[in-house]
C-alpha positions in Angstrom: 0.0 0.0 0.0 1.1 3.6 -0.6 2.4 5.4 2.4 2.3 9.2 2.1 5.8 9.2 3.6 7.2 6.7 1.1 10.1 8.4 -0.7 11.3 11.9 -0.1 9.4 14.7 -1.7 11.3 16.5 -4.5 11.7 20.2 -4.1 13.0 22.9 -6.5 12.5 23.2 -10.2 9.7 20.7 -10.5 5.9 20.9 -10.4 3.4 18.4 -8.9 4.0 15.6 -6.5 7.3 13.9 -7.2 8.8 11.4 -4.7 12.5 10.4 -4.6 13.3 6.7 -3.9 16.9 7.0 -2.8 19.6 4.5 -3.6 17.5 1.9 -5.4 19.8 -1.1 -5.8 20.0 -3.2 -9.0 21.5 -6.6 -8.2 21.4 -7.3 -11.9 23.7 -4.4 -12.7 25.6 -4.0 -9.4 24.5 -0.3 -9.3 22.4 2.1 -7.1 20.5 5.1 -8.3 17.8 7.5 -7.0 14.5 7.0 -8.8 11.9 9.7 -9.1 8.2 8.9 -9.1 5.6 11.5 -10.3 2.2 11.1 -8.8 -1.0 12.4 -10.6 -2.8 15.4 -9.0 -5.8 13.2 -8.0 -3.6 10.6 -6.4 -4.0 11.8 -2.8 -7.8 12.1 -2.9 -9.1 9.6 -5.4 -8.1 6.2 -4.1 -7.8 5.1 -7.7 -5.1 3.0 -9.3 -3.1 4.4 -12.3 -1.3 3.4 -15.4 2.5 3.5 -15.2 5.1 4.9 -17.5 8.7 3.8 -17.0 10.9 6.4 -18.5 14.6 6.3 -19.3 17.2 9.2 -18.7 15.2 10.2 -15.7 17.5 13.2 -14.9 16.3 14.9 -18.1 12.6 14.7 -17.5 11.6 17.1 -14.7 14.4 19.5 -13.7 16.6 21.7 -15.9 19.3 21.7 -13.2 19.9 18.0 -13.6 19.2 17.6 -17.3 22.0 17.0 -19.8 20.8 19.5 -22.4 17.4 20.8 -21.3 14.4 19.0 -19.7 11.5 17.2 -21.3 8.9 19.2 -19.1 7.3 15.9 -18.3 5.9 17.2 -15.0 4.3 20.3 -16.6 2.9 18.1 -19.4 1.4 15.5 -17.0 -0.1 18.3 -14.9 -1.7 19.9 -18.0 -3.2 16.7 -19.4 -4.5 15.6 -16.0 -7.1 18.4 -16.3 -8.7 16.3 -19.0 -8.6 13.1 -16.9 -5.5 11.7 -18.6 -3.3 10.6 -15.6 -0.5 8.2 -15.0 2.3 7.5 -12.6 5.7 8.3 -14.2 8.7 6.4 -12.9 11.9 8.3 -14.0 15.0 6.1 -14.0 18.2 8.1 -14.4 20.9 6.7 -16.6 24.2 5.6 -15.1 26.4 8.1 -17.0 29.4 6.3 -18.5 27.4 3.0 -18.3 24.5 4.4 -20.2 25.4 2.6 -23.5 25.9 -0.7 -21.6 22.5 -0.5 -19.9 20.5 0.7 -22.9 21.7 -1.9 -25.5 21.2 -5.7 -25.3 23.7 -5.9 -28.2 27.4 -5.3 -28.1 28.8 -2.7 -30.5 32.4 -3.3 -31.5 33.3 0.4 -31.2 31.2 1.6 -28.3 30.5 -1.5 -26.2 27.1 -2.1 -24.7 25.4 -5.5 -24.2 23.8 -5.3 -20.7 20.4 -4.4 -21.9 18.9 -7.7 -20.7 20.2 -7.0 -17.3 18.7 -3.5 -17.3 15.3 -4.8 -18.5 15.5 -7.4 -15.7 16.2 -4.7 -13.2 13.1 -2.8 -14.4 10.9 -5.9 -14.3 12.2 -8.0 -11.4 13.4 -5.3 -9.0 11.9 -1.9 -9.7 8.4 -2.7 -10.9 7.6 -4.9 -7.9 8.7 -2.1 -5.5 6.6 0.5 -7.4 3.6 -1.8 -7.4 4.0 -2.4 -3.7 4.4 1.2 -2.6 2.1 3.0 -5.0 -1.4 2.4 -6.4 -0.6 1.1 -9.8 -2.6 -0.7 -12.5 -0.4 -3.7 -12.8 -1.7 -5.3 -16.0 0.3 -5.1 -19.2 -2.2 -2.9 -21.0 -1.5 -0.2 -18.3 2.3 -0.5 -18.2 4.4 1.4 -20.6 8.0 2.2 -21.3 9.4 5.3 -22.9 12.8 6.7 -24.0 14.7 8.5 -26.6 17.9 7.8 -28.6 19.6 4.9 -26.8 16.7 5.1 -24.3 14.4 4.6 -27.2 16.3 1.6 -28.4 16.0 -0.2 -25.0 12.3 0.8 -24.7 11.6 -0.7 -28.1 13.6 -3.8 -27.2 11.8 -4.2 -23.8 8.4 -4.0 -25.5 9.3 -6.7 -28.0 11.2 -8.9 -25.6 8.7 -8.8 -22.7 5.2 -8.2 -24.1 3.9 -10.0 -21.0 4.9 -7.0 -18.9 4.8 -3.9 -21.3 1.6 -3.2 -23.3 2.8 0.0 -24.9 6.0 1.9 -25.5 7.3 5.1 -26.9 10.6 5.0 -28.9 11.6 8.5 -29.7 14.4 8.9 -32.2 15.6 5.4 -31.3 19.3 4.6 -32.0 18.5 1.7 -34.3 22.0 1.9 -35.9 23.7 0.6 -32.7 25.6 -2.7 -33.1 25.1 -2.6 -36.9 21.3 -2.5 -36.5 21.1 -5.7 -34.5 17.6 -4.7 -33.3 16.2 -5.4 -36.8 17.1 -9.1 -36.6 15.6 -9.3 -33.2 12.4 -7.5 -34.3 12.1 -9.8 -37.3 12.3 -12.9 -35.1 9.5 -11.7 -32.8 6.9 -12.5 -35.4 3.3 -11.5 -34.7 2.9 -9.0 -31.9 -0.1 -7.1 -30.3 1.2 -4.2 -28.2 1.0 -0.5 -29.0 4.1 1.4 -30.2 4.8 5.1 -30.8 7.8 5.7 -33.0 9.2 9.0 -34.2 12.1 10.9 -35.7 13.0 14.4 -36.9 13.9 15.2 -40.4 17.1 16.9 -39.4 18.5 13.9 -37.6 20.1 12.7 -40.8 18.9 10.7 -43.8 20.3 7.5 -42.4 18.5 7.8 -39.1 15.2 8.7 -40.8 15.6 5.8 -43.2 16.2 3.3 -40.5 13.2 4.4 -38.4 11.0 4.2 -41.5 12.4 0.7 -42.1 11.5 -0.4 -38.6 8.0 1.0 -38.9 7.5 -1.0 -42.1 8.9 -4.2 -40.5 6.7 -4.0 -37.4 3.6 -3.1 -39.4 4.0 -6.2 -41.5 4.1 -8.3 -38.3 1.5 -6.4 -36.2 -1.9 -8.1 -35.7 -3.7 -4.7 -36.0 -1.2 -2.4 -37.7 -3.3 0.8 -37.8 -4.2 0.5 -34.1 -0.8 -0.6 -32.9 1.7 1.7 -34.5 1.8 5.5 -34.5 4.7 7.0 -36.5 5.6 10.7 -36.5 8.2 12.4 -38.6 8.7 15.9 -37.3 9.8 18.4 -40.0 12.8 20.3 -38.8 13.1 18.1 -35.7 16.6 17.5 -34.3 18.1 14.8 -32.1 17.8 16.7 -28.8 15.7 17.1 -25.6 13.9 20.1 -27.0 12.4 18.0 -29.9 11.5 15.2 -27.6 9.8 17.6 -25.1 7.7 19.0 -28.0 6.6 15.5 -29.1 6.0 14.1 -25.7 2.5 15.4 -25.2 1.0 14.1 -28.5 2.9 10.8 -28.0 1.4 10.6 -24.5 -2.1 11.2 -25.7 -1.8 8.4 -28.2 -0.1 5.9 -25.9 -1.8 6.3 -22.6 -4.9 4.2 -22.0 -8.0 6.3 -21.2 -9.5 6.0 -17.8 -12.3 3.7 -18.9 -10.0 1.4 -20.9 -8.8 -2.0 -19.6 -7.6 -3.2 -23.0 -7.5 -2.0 -26.6 
């Protein structure tokens, strides 16, 4: 059950009710990190249970003083859409700095490294999610559990959706780094076969022709394998969009509106 004292309340350059879970241990990775949990405005008074978004690069989501190159304004966006009854718990998992590429790719790139993505996904599913479900009022079913990230965070979010469809029912892969490890994600996606989750994919036209071409290729591949292609995949190509936090912040709200189940939905 949720305890109003669970976690430390976050102060400073954030809006809304955000709790800090300090020193969350990952036995899979041998690391510890503080995890931020955004709670919807109605959380304290409604008694409801809420969908959950697990989001990568957590230090970039709420606070410009901790962000790498600008924040996503996730807290402001969640507060704004909540007025329409669109609410969710957001679990912001910070990256591990120099270990980011290791954690965010299940494949090893011969130049950059990587290859611990399965351990990271196991951390999310086997360690973090049970704690979140125990301490907060979550809707635990897969249809109400999503994963979101950009760049390498987009790669691991896409991988997690395809690898563990029993856990994640929807995902947002914004400007995903599909090139990593010579595009190994394409072979993995091909091997998945038929799938029935919901996926938001995007890119910006100024991210480079190669990047745009790869994202389009992934969209075509997954549409061929989707059980209900039109309902399952939303693809956005932002004219003039670059590979940066400002672009992902702009696209987060429309992505959220498409991904997040409505209050009355239990499935799609």
